[in-house]
Backbone as a chain_set.jsonl record, in Angstrom:
{"seq": "XXXXXXXXXXXXXXXXXXXXXXXXXXXXXXXXXXXXXXXXXXXXXXXXXXXXXXXXXXXXXXXXXXXXXXXXXXXXXXXXXXXXXXXXXXXXXXXXXXXXXXXXXXXXXX", "coords": {"N": [[235.101, 232.568, 295.254], [234.783, 229.714, 293.273], [237.153, 227.778, 291.322], [237.188, 225.806, 288.46], [238.071, 222.792, 286.645], [239.033, 223.009, 283.233], [237.453, 222.046, 280.1], [238.73, 219.116, 278.419], [241.348, 219.386, 275.984], [240.898, 217.924, 273.651], [238.136, 217.842, 273.667], [237.439, 220.485, 273.505], [238.987, 222.12, 271.419], [239.416, 224.71, 270.489], [238.88, 228.023, 271.581], [237.137, 231.123, 272.047], [238.271, 234.24, 273.031], [237.458, 237.162, 274.749], [237.942, 240.558, 275.917], [240.665, 240.253, 276.595], [243.994, 239.59, 277.809], [247.528, 239.426, 277.431], [249.911, 238.074, 279.387], [253.193, 238.357, 280.648], [255.346, 236.453, 282.495], [257.51, 237.552, 285.031], [259.323, 236.701, 286.935], [261.04, 233.993, 288.631], [260.959, 230.394, 287.896], [259.405, 230.265, 285.656], [259.859, 232.535, 284.254], [259.557, 234.78, 281.571], [257.678, 233.322, 280.19], [254.62, 233.486, 278.384], [251.159, 234.076, 278.762], [247.62, 233.799, 278.244], [244.86, 235.596, 279.498], [241.421, 236.102, 280.138], [238.021, 236.449, 279.01], [236.109, 233.677, 278.288], [234.059, 233.076, 275.648], [232.531, 230.826, 274.833], [232.16, 229.213, 277.129], [231.379, 231.013, 278.973], [233.003, 232.188, 281.067], [235.794, 233.169, 283.14], [239.155, 232.762, 282.039], [242.4, 231.304, 282.033], [245.378, 230.677, 280.316], [247.645, 227.959, 279.401], [251.174, 228.163, 278.686], [251.908, 230.276, 275.885], [252.76, 229.072, 272.724], [252.805, 229.597, 270.035], [251.813, 232.131, 267.642], [249.469, 233.31, 265.394], [249.244, 236.049, 263.59], [247.534, 236.925, 261.51], [245.205, 235.374, 261.696], [244.707, 235.828, 264.287], [245.162, 234.003, 266.374], [246.306, 232.19, 269.1], [248.332, 229.466, 269.981], [248.627, 227.234, 272.614], [250.753, 225.585, 275.065], [249.282, 223.364, 275.847], [248.026, 222.709, 273.535], [245.656, 223.833, 272.855], [243.765, 226.189, 270.955], [243.491, 229.652, 271.041], [241.353, 232.059, 270.109], [241.649, 235.4, 269.639], [239.438, 237.865, 270.202], [238.387, 241.038, 269.29], [239.649, 244.066, 270.892], [242.41, 244.099, 273.299], [241.744, 243.893, 276.83], [240.506, 244.401, 280.188], [239.23, 241.832, 282.186], [237.317, 240.968, 284.881], [236.682, 238.359, 285.812], [238.484, 236.782, 284.324], [240.896, 237.856, 285.259], [240.755, 237.157, 287.949], [240.896, 234.323, 287.801], [243.445, 234.132, 286.682], [245.049, 235.261, 288.762], [244.6, 233.443, 290.887], [245.364, 231.001, 289.709], [248.075, 231.455, 289.093], [249.053, 232.058, 291.543], [249.414, 234.705, 292.104], [251.861, 235.462, 290.878], [254.516, 237.638, 289.873], [253.962, 239.578, 286.947], [253.914, 241.113, 283.678], [251.882, 243.106, 281.526], [251.698, 242.364, 278.195], [250.05, 242.693, 276.087], [249.799, 244.542, 274.04], [251.566, 243.783, 272.038], [250.144, 241.871, 270.697], [247.986, 243.014, 269.513], [245.813, 243.784, 266.816], [245.953, 246.28, 265.523], [248.572, 247.107, 265.951], [249.966, 245.11, 264.601], [249.132, 245.528, 261.961], [250.325, 247.972, 261.46], [253.013, 247.492, 261.25]], "CA": [[234.594, 232.047, 294.001], [235.531, 228.499, 292.932], [237.745, 227.592, 289.996], [237.015, 224.41, 288.08], [238.894, 222.341, 285.526], [238.499, 223.308, 281.905], [237.273, 220.836, 279.291], [239.932, 218.595, 277.776], [241.64, 220.0, 274.689], [240.22, 217.121, 272.626], [236.716, 218.186, 273.694], [237.293, 221.905, 273.187], [240.308, 222.472, 270.906], [239.54, 226.149, 270.239], [237.926, 228.887, 272.264], [237.179, 232.544, 271.712], [238.53, 235.046, 274.226], [237.256, 238.612, 274.663], [238.537, 241.257, 277.071], [241.836, 239.41, 276.824], [245.315, 240.167, 278.046], [248.649, 238.493, 277.389], [250.768, 238.404, 280.515], [254.515, 237.737, 280.644], [255.849, 236.232, 283.85], [258.773, 238.288, 285.158], [260.198, 236.14, 287.97], [260.955, 232.566, 288.913], [261.306, 229.41, 286.882], [258.563, 230.474, 284.468], [260.177, 233.859, 283.725], [259.536, 234.893, 280.118], [256.504, 232.668, 279.614], [253.459, 234.349, 278.131], [249.884, 233.385, 278.945], [246.422, 234.594, 277.971], [243.719, 235.516, 280.398], [240.298, 236.879, 279.644], [236.687, 235.871, 279.152], [235.804, 232.656, 277.285], [232.669, 233.214, 275.205], [231.831, 229.549, 274.747], [231.827, 228.697, 278.457], [230.954, 232.148, 279.798], [233.8, 232.143, 282.284], [237.165, 233.626, 283.066], [240.059, 231.69, 281.614], [243.835, 231.56, 281.947], [245.929, 229.632, 279.45], [249.009, 227.497, 279.56], [252.125, 229.025, 277.974], [251.746, 230.456, 274.444], [253.894, 228.535, 271.954], [252.818, 230.222, 268.712], [250.786, 233.143, 267.409], [249.188, 233.627, 263.991], [248.662, 237.394, 263.648], [246.451, 237.094, 260.54], [243.997, 234.741, 262.241], [244.623, 236.241, 265.684], [245.026, 232.771, 267.141], [247.456, 231.704, 269.851], [248.32, 228.061, 270.37], [249.321, 227.104, 273.892], [251.45, 224.323, 275.311], [248.302, 222.277, 275.93], [247.533, 222.441, 272.194], [244.409, 224.561, 272.615], [243.847, 227.426, 270.176], [242.743, 230.766, 271.623], [241.075, 233.104, 269.125], [241.544, 236.692, 270.318], [238.381, 238.649, 269.576], [238.345, 242.42, 269.742], [240.891, 244.595, 271.474], [242.694, 243.619, 274.652], [241.032, 244.606, 277.877], [240.493, 243.775, 281.513], [238.028, 241.095, 282.577], [237.464, 240.627, 286.298], [236.701, 236.901, 285.969], [239.759, 236.312, 283.785], [241.961, 238.273, 286.165], [240.642, 236.342, 289.157], [241.439, 233.003, 287.482], [244.892, 234.31, 286.522], [245.673, 235.477, 290.074], [244.544, 232.198, 291.657], [246.13, 229.974, 288.999], [249.511, 231.747, 289.175], [249.386, 232.434, 292.913], [249.794, 236.125, 292.005], [253.258, 235.608, 290.468], [254.699, 238.897, 289.157], [253.87, 239.515, 285.491], [253.606, 242.38, 283.016], [250.926, 243.013, 280.429], [252.335, 242.562, 276.893], [248.953, 242.556, 275.123], [250.035, 245.454, 272.924], [252.261, 243.053, 270.978], [249.205, 240.959, 270.061], [246.877, 243.796, 268.969], [245.742, 243.842, 265.358], [246.384, 247.589, 265.041], [250.041, 247.125, 265.95], [250.408, 244.186, 263.561], [248.885, 246.165, 260.672], [251.194, 249.128, 261.258], [254.416, 247.084, 261.119]], "C": [[235.438, 230.821, 293.621], [236.115, 228.563, 291.522], [237.625, 226.115, 289.673], [237.905, 224.084, 286.888], [238.209, 222.696, 284.216], [238.272, 221.998, 281.148], [238.601, 220.394, 278.686], [240.099, 219.249, 276.411], [240.935, 219.237, 273.569], [238.731, 217.455, 272.541], [236.452, 219.639, 273.308], [238.643, 222.43, 272.682], [240.51, 223.964, 270.645], [238.475, 226.891, 271.019], [238.14, 230.33, 271.814], [237.301, 233.335, 273.009], [238.268, 236.523, 273.909], [237.823, 239.226, 275.939], [239.775, 240.496, 277.541], [243.065, 240.246, 277.138], [246.345, 239.055, 277.868], [249.623, 238.972, 278.46], [252.085, 237.649, 280.397], [255.025, 237.653, 282.072], [257.257, 236.818, 283.955], [259.732, 237.73, 286.197], [260.047, 234.631, 288.033], [261.257, 231.672, 287.729], [260.493, 229.556, 285.599], [258.817, 231.833, 283.809], [260.233, 233.819, 282.195], [258.354, 234.196, 279.464], [255.371, 233.676, 279.455], [252.193, 233.511, 278.152], [248.746, 234.356, 278.638], [245.494, 234.492, 279.17], [242.646, 236.438, 279.863], [239.002, 236.129, 279.845], [236.399, 234.944, 277.986], [234.322, 232.753, 276.916], [231.898, 231.902, 275.249], [231.357, 229.04, 276.11], [231.329, 229.763, 279.417], [231.655, 232.139, 281.148], [235.155, 232.776, 282.053], [238.067, 232.462, 282.726], [241.493, 232.189, 281.667], [244.433, 230.38, 281.194], [247.261, 229.104, 279.958], [249.882, 228.41, 278.696], [251.826, 229.07, 276.465], [252.992, 229.912, 273.74], [253.94, 229.092, 270.535], [251.662, 231.204, 268.602], [250.684, 233.394, 265.921], [248.506, 234.991, 263.968], [247.526, 237.615, 262.651], [245.138, 236.534, 261.066], [243.72, 235.167, 263.671], [244.371, 235.05, 266.596], [246.359, 232.434, 267.801], [247.26, 230.219, 270.098], [249.151, 227.955, 271.64], [249.948, 225.72, 274.036], [250.485, 223.142, 275.376], [247.803, 221.854, 274.55], [246.235, 223.158, 271.873], [244.699, 225.823, 271.818], [242.929, 228.468, 270.813], [242.58, 231.838, 270.556], [240.815, 234.396, 269.886], [240.545, 237.555, 269.565], [238.357, 240.049, 270.163], [239.668, 242.863, 270.331], [241.172, 243.965, 272.834], [241.923, 244.451, 275.669], [241.077, 243.825, 279.174], [239.174, 243.058, 281.712], [238.228, 240.609, 284.009], [237.518, 239.117, 286.516], [238.028, 236.327, 285.48], [240.912, 236.659, 284.706], [241.938, 237.442, 287.446], [241.249, 234.956, 288.929], [242.963, 233.09, 287.353], [245.582, 234.423, 287.877], [245.694, 234.193, 290.906], [245.446, 231.15, 291.021], [247.636, 230.188, 289.133], [249.968, 232.055, 290.599], [249.972, 233.845, 292.947], [251.271, 236.336, 291.694], [253.414, 236.924, 289.692], [254.698, 238.705, 287.63], [253.574, 240.904, 284.95], [252.669, 242.109, 281.85], [251.646, 243.335, 279.116], [251.305, 242.44, 275.761], [249.16, 243.402, 273.877], [250.697, 244.731, 271.747], [251.334, 242.136, 270.186], [248.002, 241.679, 269.455], [246.95, 243.836, 267.452], [246.253, 245.183, 264.841], [247.895, 247.684, 264.978], [250.557, 246.263, 264.808], [250.249, 244.842, 262.175], [249.837, 247.309, 260.407], [252.659, 248.749, 261.057], [254.791, 246.879, 259.663]], "O": [[236.667, 230.884, 293.644], [235.635, 229.298, 290.659], [237.924, 225.266, 290.512], [238.423, 224.975, 286.214], [236.983, 222.684, 284.105], [238.831, 220.963, 281.511], [239.492, 221.215, 278.468], [239.12, 219.62, 275.764], [240.427, 219.853, 272.632], [238.132, 217.363, 271.47], [235.365, 219.975, 272.839], [239.362, 223.103, 273.42], [241.646, 224.434, 270.586], [237.327, 226.456, 271.11], [239.188, 230.688, 271.275], [236.541, 233.131, 273.956], [238.787, 237.062, 272.932], [238.141, 238.527, 276.902], [239.909, 240.147, 278.714], [243.162, 241.423, 276.789], [246.059, 237.885, 278.125], [250.091, 240.11, 278.441], [252.104, 236.458, 280.086], [255.122, 238.663, 282.77], [258.093, 236.606, 283.077], [260.848, 238.233, 286.333], [259.063, 234.066, 287.556], [261.746, 232.127, 286.694], [260.874, 229.014, 284.562], [258.078, 232.237, 282.911], [260.868, 232.945, 281.606], [258.057, 234.454, 278.297], [255.192, 234.582, 280.268], [252.155, 232.394, 277.636], [248.897, 235.572, 278.76], [245.362, 233.431, 279.78], [242.941, 237.44, 279.21], [238.889, 235.282, 280.731], [236.438, 235.363, 276.83], [233.446, 232.54, 277.754], [230.737, 231.875, 275.658], [230.26, 228.491, 276.217], [230.908, 229.462, 280.534], [231.028, 232.091, 282.206], [235.61, 232.905, 280.916], [237.784, 231.317, 283.078], [241.766, 233.355, 281.381], [244.046, 229.231, 281.407], [247.91, 229.703, 280.815], [249.375, 229.327, 278.05], [251.531, 228.045, 275.85], [254.121, 230.24, 274.103], [254.991, 229.066, 269.895], [250.681, 231.134, 269.342], [251.686, 233.66, 265.259], [247.321, 235.093, 264.287], [246.633, 238.419, 262.919], [244.083, 237.148, 260.901], [242.644, 234.909, 264.209], [243.499, 235.077, 267.463], [247.401, 232.398, 267.146], [246.151, 229.77, 270.389], [250.242, 228.518, 271.729], [249.703, 224.817, 273.237], [250.847, 222.03, 274.992], [247.227, 220.777, 274.399], [245.759, 223.099, 270.739], [245.746, 226.448, 271.984], [241.757, 228.206, 271.085], [243.56, 232.459, 270.144], [239.879, 234.481, 270.681], [240.783, 237.93, 268.417], [238.311, 240.225, 271.38], [240.667, 242.146, 270.281], [240.285, 243.37, 273.446], [241.509, 245.576, 275.386], [241.623, 242.723, 279.236], [238.113, 243.617, 281.436], [239.202, 239.918, 284.306], [238.318, 238.642, 287.321], [238.626, 235.482, 286.146], [241.811, 235.843, 284.911], [242.99, 237.069, 287.965], [242.021, 234.468, 289.754], [243.683, 232.226, 287.854], [246.588, 233.756, 288.117], [246.695, 233.89, 291.556], [246.21, 230.484, 291.72], [248.391, 229.226, 289.271], [251.155, 232.288, 290.829], [250.892, 234.139, 293.71], [251.876, 237.287, 292.191], [252.521, 237.286, 288.926], [255.343, 237.799, 287.102], [253.055, 241.764, 285.661], [252.669, 241.024, 281.268], [252.147, 244.446, 278.938], [251.653, 242.123, 274.624], [248.742, 243.02, 272.784], [250.414, 245.04, 270.589], [251.705, 241.67, 269.109], [247.093, 241.03, 268.937], [248.036, 243.914, 266.878], [246.927, 245.219, 263.812], [248.443, 248.279, 264.05], [251.497, 246.655, 264.118], [251.13, 244.721, 261.324], [250.137, 247.602, 259.25], [253.471, 249.612, 260.723], [255.934, 246.533, 259.363]]}, "num_chains": 1, "name": "protein.A"}
């Protein structure tokens, strides 16, 4: 399955992600970076993000290094297309799922 370039941030500054996960890289020069992968509703495709630089828990929006805003819709989950893009984009670099930290239920209980 091919992977294509995403639209420029200026052309698509915000997207909505369902069946999303936040992955933290555990090895190498990118260790500690967190990225989103999941299914982009607007483009109907799997998506993997650049590194998350901020998170607004009330709006459930992550901003990434590229400047794009990712609106997390619904609970975290697995999306085969999103996972495929993540695996190809990262060359299967070791990472752990830290999505729990971005769930609304956890945020409300704190």
